[in-house]
N, C-alpha and C positions, 0 to 999 in steps of 0.2 A: 845278683846280690840283692838281698832284701833291704827294705827301707829301714834306716836306723831310727830307733825310738829316741825321742828327746828326753823322756823321763822313764827311767827303768824302775820296775817294780819287782822286788825280791821279798816275798812274804816269808816270815818265819813259820815253823811248823804250827805253833800255837795260833798265829794269825790265820793261816790257811784253814785249819780245823774250825776256827770260829766262823769264818765266812762260809764254809761248806755247810755247817750246821744252820747258819742263818738262812741260806737260800733253800735248804731242804725243809725247814720248818714252815717257812712262808708266813710267819706271823708279823713280820715288819711291813711297813708301807712299801708301795711299789718302787718309789724312787730310791729308797735305801737298799732294796734288793738289787736294783739295777747297778748301783755303785759297787756293791759287793761282787757282782758278776763281772764287772769291768776289771776289778783288781785281780780276780781269779784268772781271767783271760790274759791279762798283762803278765801275770806270774808264769803263765805257760808260753810266753814269748809270742803271743798273737800281736800282730801289728794293729795300729789304731784304726785303719780302714777295715780290717777283718773283724775287729771287735764291734765297731760301729754298725757294720752290715749285719752281723749275727744277732745283735741285741736291739737293732732298729733304733739307734740313737745317733746323734750327730757326732762327727769325729772330734769337734771342739769339746764336747762333753767328756769324751774319753780322755783327751789330753788334760783337761782340767782336773779330773779325778786322779790321774797319775801324778800330776804336779802336786796336788795336795798331799798325797801319800808320801811323795819324795821329800817334800819340804816340811810337812807338819805331822806326819804319822797317820796311822790307821783311823784313829777317832775322828780327825778332821776330814778325812777323805770319805768316810761313811756317813757321818752326820752332817746336817745342814750347817754351813759355816756361819757363825754369828757376824752380823754386820758391825763395822767400826766407823760408820759414817757419822760425821759431826755436822749438825745443822746450824746455820748461821742464825743468831738471835736477831730477829727483826725489830722487836720491841724492847727498848731498854727501860731502866727503872723510871726515868722521867716520863716517858710515853705511857708506861703502865699506870702511873699515878693519874695521868690525864684521862686515860681510858676509864678508870674507876670513877673519876669525877663525872664523866659523860653519862655513865650508867646510872649514877645516883641523881642525875638531873632530869629535866623534862626533855622529851624528844623534840626534834625540829618541827616547825610548823607543817601541818599536813600529815603528820604521823601520830598515831595513837600510842604506840609503844616502840621501844628500842628493839631492833633485831640485830643479830650478829653481823649481817651484811651491811646494815645501816651504820653500825659502829665502825666497821672497817672503812667504809667510805668517808665517814666523818674524820677519822684520824688522818687520812690522806688530804682531804679538803682543807682541814685546818693546819696542814703542814706540820703535823706532830711527828711524822716519820720521814726519813730521808730517802724513801723509795717511792716508786710510782704506784704501788698497790700493796695492800695487806689482805690476806685471805681471811674469810670468816672463821676458818678453822684455827688460825693463829689467835684470833680474838677469843674463841671459845676456850682454848687451852689456858690463856692468861686469866680469864674470869673464873674458870674451874679451880685454878690454884688459889684464887682469892675468895672462893666460896660465893661469888656473885653470879647468878644465872638469870639474865634478863629474858631469856627465851622460855623460861618456865613461869606458869601462872597457876595458882591453886584456887579452885572455886570453893567458896565456903560462905556461910551466912555471917555477915558483919552485924553485931548487935546495934540497933539504933541508939541514938543518944538518949532518947526518953524511954527507957525500958519499962517504967511503970505504966505509961500511957499505952505502950504496945501490948503489955500483958492484959490490961483492962479491956482493950478492944478485942483481943483474942478470946477472953472469957465470954464476951457478948456473943461472939460467933459460935462458940461451943455450946452455950446455953440455947441458942437458936436451933442448933442441930438436934437438941434433945427435946424440943417441943413436940407435942403430938401432931399427927398429920392433919392438915386442914385443907380440903380440896379448894376452898375459896381463897386461901392464902398459901399457894405452893412455895416451897423453898427452892430457890434457884442458885446454882453454883456455877463457877467459872473454871474452865480448864486452862492448862498451859497452852500457849500458842505453838504452832509448827514453824514459825518464822523467827529468824534471828534478829534481835534488836541490838544494834551497835551503840550501846550507851550504858551508863551506870546510874542506878538510883542513889548510890552513896559513893563517896570517894574511896577508891581502893586503898588498902593498907600497903605502904611502900615495901619494896624488897629490902631484905636485911641479909647480912652474911649467914649463909646456911638456911635461909628461909625465903621461898619464892614470893612474888607479889600475890596478895590475896584479894579477891574481889567477890562481890555478891552477885549471883545470877539474877538476870532480869526475867520476870514472869509476865507473859503477855496474855491477853484475853483472846481466846479463839472462838468460843461459842458459849452460849448459855442454854441450859436445858432444865427441865423439871427434875428435881432431885428425887421425887417420889415416883 
């Protein structure tokens, strides 16, 4: 006596023709084609073990596809089943407001900027959540929803407070570059450095909703050489 199948598969003529055409054309992805072949074998009264051995898949996979067809129909058995998982919300509205306040304030002593992991640690340290840990990914999702992105920084030139003085000094430099060549008075220029300087010439502009923090790059002196 053969092994009794837990989930029976009886394909209609239309369903069987559809699966045969699918496996013959071979245009679907490999997993979808395997599910179609499992149903075709089941319709031919193959046992789960025989089908698993012939298609080189696990017997649990065969039974799962049969179960989906029996309970939910052909579409659910062939296509990837959508997940219905619900995730517990770790950060409530009050904690979210505290997180936003942290981001808009100064980072702890010893840190130049806020990071996602640092924010997650601070929420737990300050006992703003009733769990032992919060992942940095949870923090990222909350900040993304609120359009605050402390992990992003945009490099740009911040105009100095005294624009007129800056323009005047720049005009002096440009005029110097246009002077005729004098071997007794060579023009010397300075290149950017190859080393990183962790500091700011001017205070960066703070982060705003939809706008990352903006800071001015620091230029270092690497060498001086004759311009001519």
